[in-house]
N, C-alpha and C positions, 0 to 999 in steps of 0.2 A: 345618032346624035349629029345634028348639023351645026353649022357655024353660027346660025342665028340664035340658037338656044344658048350656046356658050357665050356669045356676046351679051345676051340678055341677062344671064346669070352673073357675069362678071360686072356688068353695069349696075345691077342691083346691089351686089356686094360692095362695090366701090362707093355708091351713093349711101349705103348703110354705114360704111366706115366714116364718111365725112359727116354724116348726121350725128353719129355717136361721139365723135371727137370734138365737135363744135362747142358744146357747153363748157367742158373743162378748159378749152383753149380760150374762150371768151373770158371766163372767170380768171384765169391766170393773167391774161392781158390787162384787165381792169385792176386786179390786185397789184400787179407789177407797177402800173401807172400811178396808183394811189400811194404805194410805198415809196416809189421814186420821188413823187412830189413831197411827201413828208420828210424824206431824207434831205431834199434840196432846202426845204424851209427850215428844218432844224439843224442842218449841217452835220448830220450824223454820217460818218464815213464807214460804217460797218458793212462789209460786203456779203456777209452771210444772212443778214436780215431779210433782204428781198427774197432770196432763195427759200428760206425757212417759211416765210409767210405764204409764198406761192404754193409750196409743197403742201402745207396744211390746208390751204383753200382748195387745192385740186383734190386732195383726199376727201375733204368734206363734200365737195360737189359730187364726186363719184359715189360716195356713200348715200347722199340725200337724193340724187337724181338716178341712181342705179336702177331702182325698180321701174321707173318710167322709161329708161333707155333700153332695158333688157327685153321689153315686149317685142319690138321690131326684129331684134336679133333672134329670138326664139322662133318667131313667125317665119323668118327667112330659112333658119335651120330646118324647121319642120317642112317647109315647102321643098327644100332640097332633098330631104330624105323621102318624101312622098314621090317626087319626080325622078329619083334616082334609077329605078328599074327601067323607066322609059328613056332615060338619058344614055344608059349603057348598052342598049340594044344596037 
C-alpha cells in the first residue's frame, strides 16, 4: 500500500461525504430562510419553530433522497472491500 492509494481513497471518501451531506444542508438552509422570513413578517417570536420545521424537513429529505444517495456510498464501500486484499499487502 503506497501513499497515492491512501490519498485517492481519502479523497474519494471526503468527496462522497460532501456530496451526501449537500442536499439536507441546502434544504435546511432554504427552510430556515423561509421560516425566518415568515417569522419576521408575522412577528412570531417562537424560537422552537425554526428548529422544529428544519428538523422535519431534514428528516423528510433523508427519507425521500436516501435511496438515491445510498448508491454511491454502497459503490464506494464495495470498491474498498474488493481492493482491501491489495491494499493490505
